[in-house]
C-alpha positions in Angstrom: 69.8 156.8 47.6 66.5 155.0 47.0 68.0 152.2 45.1 70.3 151.2 48.1 67.2 150.3 50.2 65.6 148.7 47.3 68.7 146.4 46.8 68.9 145.7 50.5 71.8 148.1 51.0 74.4 146.0 48.8 78.0 147.2 48.6 78.8 149.4 45.6 80.8 146.8 43.7 77.9 144.5 43.6 75.5 147.3 42.6 77.9 148.3 39.7 78.0 144.7 38.6 74.3 144.5 38.5 74.1 147.7 36.6 76.8 146.8 34.1 75.4 143.5 33.4 71.8 144.7 33.3 70.5 142.2 35.8 68.0 144.6 37.6 65.1 146.1 35.8 65.0 149.8 36.3 68.6 150.2 37.6 70.3 153.2 36.0 73.4 152.4 34.0 76.0 154.7 35.7 78.9 154.1 38.1 77.7 154.2 41.6 80.3 155.8 44.1 80.5 156.0 47.9 79.3 159.6 47.5 75.7 158.3 47.0 75.3 156.7 50.5 71.8 156.7 52.0 71.6 157.6 55.6 71.3 153.9 56.7 74.5 152.9 54.8 76.4 155.9 56.3 75.5 154.9 59.8 76.2 151.2 59.1 79.7 152.1 57.7 80.6 154.6 60.4 83.1 153.7 63.2 83.0 154.5 66.9 85.7 156.2 68.5 87.7 153.9 70.8 87.9 154.6 74.6 91.0 156.5 75.6 93.4 154.3 77.4 93.6 154.4 81.2 96.9 155.5 82.4 98.6 152.8 84.2 100.7 154.0 87.2 104.3 153.5 86.5 105.8 152.9 89.9 109.5 152.2 89.8 110.2 153.5 93.3 110.2 151.1 96.2 106.9 151.0 98.3 105.3 153.5 95.7 102.4 151.2 95.1 101.1 149.1 97.9 98.3 146.4 97.8 96.9 145.6 101.2 94.0 143.8 102.7 91.7 146.2 104.7 89.1 143.8 106.1 91.0 141.2 108.2 91.2 139.2 110.5 87.8 137.8 109.9 85.6 136.6 112.7 84.4 133.6 111.0 86.9 130.8 110.0 87.1 129.9 106.4 86.9 126.2 105.0 90.7 125.9 105.8 90.2 127.2 109.3 92.0 130.5 108.3 90.9 133.8 109.7 
């Protein structure tokens, strides 16, 4: 739709108001619908698919999921003197 780029890609309600009230010279007087989208408007209104949720491990058993420190004890003491 050439008129969408001329009117800075306004929404259809505003374009219909402009056409109905004869506020824009050269704007054809008919009802503009969403089927008349230009490529830029179509891409701007499109939605991206969301990322699939990552499965969270459901560990209800004892010791099924362990978190451990694999790099200690350290050779250099920390500020508190801990290794």
